[in-house]
C-alpha positions, -999 to 999 in steps of 0.1 A, spaced: 653 -207 630 622 -218 637 596 -191 647 570 -213 663 600 -224 688 605 -187 691 574 -177 706 565 -208 726 601 -204 743 587 -172 754 562 -163 788 528 -142 785 529 -110 805 503 -97 826 478 -78 806 455 -56 823 442 -32 791 456 1 786 480 -7 755 466 -11 720 461 -42 706 487 -58 677 484 -40 647 474 -62 614 508 -58 602 529 -77 635 495 -102 637 498 -112 603 538 -119 608 531 -142 640 502 -160 625 525 -168 595 548 -189 621 517 -208 634 507 -238 608 464 -240 600 462 -212 627 435 -187 607 426 -151 621 389 -141 624 386 -107 633 399 -99 669 412 -140 673 433 -161 662 421 -203 657 427 -236 651 408 -269 648 425 -300 657 411 -332 646 417 -364 668 408 -401 670 380 -397 693 369 -383 719 392 -397 746 425 -382 729 401 -347 722 397 -348 758 431 -354 767 443 -324 741 417 -301 761 434 -311 791 471 -304 781 455 -268 772 440 -261 803 473 -269 816 493 -246 793 468 -218 798 468 -222 838 511 -219 836 507 -191 811 473 -170 825 461 -169 791 425 -187 786 418 -199 752 384 -205 744 375 -241 738 343 -259 718 350 -295 724 335 -324 696 332 -353 695 366 -357 675 381 -325 677 390 -296 694 386 -256 681 410 -235 701 406 -198 698 424 -169 716 422 -132 720 431 -107 747 397 -94 761 416 -68 783 428 -47 752 400 -63 728 419 -76 697 451 -96 695 484 -95 719 517 -113 724 498 -134 742 477 -151 723 507 -160 696 525 -177 725 504 -197 738 488 -210 703 525 -215 696 529 -241 731 498 -256 719 516 -262 686 545 -278 707 519 -299 723 511 -323 694 551 -328 682 561 -362 684 
């Protein structure tokens, strides 16, 4: 069973606050299913390298589509040939399942 695929098959749930962020153990377990993603305090992040700016921008547009469909939006830092994607759930001041679900969906964008 591939945990990344399991996460990618889930849907984000609306989060307006009132629930606690994931504890460190749960966040670490989910993070372990996402190759190359790291934890930075209340965020998870990964930098994706590309051959050129056009490919980087195409990836940004694909990430925007995932964000729109899931109604959960990352912070993006776009460089000439790389894109850093980071997720946190602002409404709870930390990580939620939604962050890991979206990260898994982003991972699937680049699977050929």
